C-alpha positions in Angstrom: 104.2 97.0 121.4 105.8 99.9 119.4 104.1 103.2 119.0 101.9 103.7 115.9 103.5 106.1 113.5 101.0 108.8 112.5 101.4 111.0 109.4 99.0 113.9 109.0 99.4 114.9 105.3 98.4 118.0 103.3 99.0 120.6 106.1 99.2 124.2 104.9 98.9 126.5 107.9 100.8 127.1 111.1 97.8 126.3 113.2 97.2 122.9 111.7 100.9 122.0 111.8 100.9 122.9 115.5 97.7 120.9 116.1 99.2 117.8 114.5 102.4 118.0 116.5 100.5 118.6 119.8 98.1 115.7 119.0 101.0 113.2 118.7 101.7 113.0 115.0 105.1 111.5 114.2 105.1 112.8 110.7 103.9 116.0 109.1 103.2 115.9 105.3 103.6 118.9 103.1 102.2 118.6 99.5 104.0 120.3 96.7 101.8 119.5 93.7 99.9 122.4 92.1 96.7 120.4 91.1 96.1 119.4 94.7 93.9 121.6 97.0 96.6 120.9 99.6 99.4 122.4 97.5 102.0 124.6 99.3 104.7 126.5 97.5 108.3 125.6 98.3 108.7 128.9 100.2 105.7 128.2 102.3 106.7 124.6 102.9 110.1 125.9 104.2 108.3 128.2 106.6 106.1 125.5 107.9 109.0 123.1 108.3 110.7 125.5 110.7 107.8 125.1 113.1 108.2 121.3 113.4 110.2 120.0 116.4 113.1 117.7 115.8 111.2 114.7 117.2 108.6 114.9 114.4 109.6 114.2 110.9 108.7 116.4 107.9 107.6 114.6 104.7 107.7 116.5 101.4 105.3 114.9 99.0 105.9 115.4 95.2 104.4 114.0 92.0 106.6 113.4 89.0 108.9 116.3 89.8 111.8 116.9 87.6 115.3 116.5 89.0 116.5 120.1 89.0 113.4 121.6 90.7 113.3 118.7 93.1 116.9 119.3 94.1 116.2 123.0 94.7 113.0 122.1 96.8 114.9 119.6 98.9 117.6 122.2 99.6 115.2 124.8 100.6 112.7 122.8 102.7 115.2 120.3 104.2 112.6 117.6 104.8 113.4 114.3 106.7 111.4 112.3 104.1 110.8 112.6 100.4 107.5 110.9 99.4 107.0 110.3 95.7 103.4 109.9 94.6 103.5 109.7 90.8 104.9 107.3 88.2 108.5 107.8 89.3 110.7 104.7 88.3 112.5 102.7 90.9 115.8 103.8 89.4 115.1 107.4 90.2 114.1 106.6 93.8 117.2 104.4 94.3 119.5 107.2 93.1 118.1 109.6 95.6 118.3 107.0 98.3 121.9 106.2 97.6 123.0 109.9 97.2 121.3 111.5 100.2 120.5 111.0 103.8 116.7 111.3 103.1 114.2 108.6 103.9 112.6 107.8 100.5 109.0 106.7 100.5 106.9 105.6 97.5 103.2 105.7 97.4 101.4 103.1 95.4 97.8 102.7 94.5 96.4 99.3 95.4 93.4 97.8 93.8 94.4 94.2 93.8 96.8 91.7 95.3 98.8 92.1 92.0 99.3 95.8 92.8 101.1 94.8 96.0 103.3 92.4 94.2 104.1 95.0 91.5 105.2 97.4 94.3 107.9 95.0 95.2 110.0 96.5 92.4 110.7 99.4 94.9 112.2 97.1 97.6 115.8 98.2 97.0 114.9 101.7 96.0 112.7 103.0 98.9 112.8 102.9 102.6 109.0 102.6 103.0 105.9 102.0 100.8 102.7 103.8 101.4 99.7 101.8 100.3 96.9 104.1 99.0 93.6 103.6 97.3 94.0 103.3 93.5 94.3 106.8 92.0 91.2 108.9 91.3 91.1 112.5 90.2 94.4 113.0 91.9 97.3 110.6 92.6 96.2 110.6 96.3 94.0 112.6 98.7 90.8 111.5 97.1 89.3 110.1 100.2 88.9 106.7 98.6 89.1 103.7 101.0 91.6 101.0 100.2 90.2 97.5 100.5 92.0 96.3 103.7 91.3 92.7 102.9 94.1 92.8 100.2 96.6 93.2 103.0 95.6 90.2 105.1 98.6 87.9 105.6 100.6 89.7 102.9 104.4 89.3 103.5 105.7 92.8 103.3 109.2 93.2 102.1 109.6 96.8 103.2 108.3 98.9 106.1 104.9 100.3 105.0 102.1 102.6 105.8 98.4 102.6 105.2 96.6 105.6 103.5 93.3 106.0 101.6 90.2 107.3 103.2 91.3 107.1 106.8 89.6 109.2 109.5 89.0 109.2 113.2 86.1 106.8 112.9 87.9 104.0 111.0 91.6 104.3 111.8 91.3 102.0 114.9 89.7 99.3 112.8 92.3 99.8 110.0 95.2 99.3 112.5 93.6 96.2 114.1 92.6 94.7 110.8 95.8 95.3 108.8 98.5 95.6 111.5 99.6 98.9 109.9 102.7 100.3 111.5 102.0 103.8 110.0 98.7 105.4 109.2 98.5 108.4 106.9 95.4 110.7 106.7 94.6 113.8 104.7 91.2 114.4 103.2 89.4 112.5 106.0 90.6 115.3 108.4 89.2 118.2 106.5 86.1 120.5 106.7 86.4 121.1 103.0 89.1 120.2 100.4 92.4 121.5 101.5 91.1 122.9 104.8 92.3 120.8 107.8 90.1 120.6 110.9 92.1 120.7 114.1 89.5 118.8 116.1 89.5 116.0 113.5 93.3 115.9 113.6 93.3 115.5 117.4 90.5 112.8 117.2 92.4 110.9 114.6 95.7 110.8 116.5 93.9 109.8 119.7 92.1 107.0 118.0 95.2 105.7 116.3 97.3 105.7 119.5 94.5 104.1 121.5 94.1 101.3 118.9 97.7 100.3 119.1 97.6 100.3 122.9 94.7 97.9 123.0 95.7 95.7 120.0 
């Protein structure tokens, strides 16, 4: 069975980036969105990106970013993946996908089966969908748990990942219950908003990897 993909999102310090890499994360998420407590400047994101080995992919997360600043950000950070977490239209994602070598991910808030069906408009525009809990105070990172029952027997038309309230205590159940090929955690690995806990990062990665192995 293939290895579970693990994204640790909202990292902002060298120590937590190193901890995620050492624990077995396959993807490192850097959030460039000022209202978020996990926001990092483009300059800081570029510095953190340099620490990440080539076998781990760097995801730059943006929200409704305008084309010119996004172009500048991508040039400076050089991420492997661009994750859009706002109301970006499929046409915008598709243009980036067709004009660059980036993986393009789209995060969608899921509160009903209809939400999953509506997300299918991104099938030709993105490489992967990230299913998150429906937006709260922020587009993501609210610690809200997605109702996993919505994903049972759903015929996914794109590679996908599961986010929304995941932590070391529930990630194994999430993987077994939904069959998620990628799990994405942020607020569930923090001691306070925006402050990642290296022990929680390690525990999350261990639980996710063990769950796949025993599935």
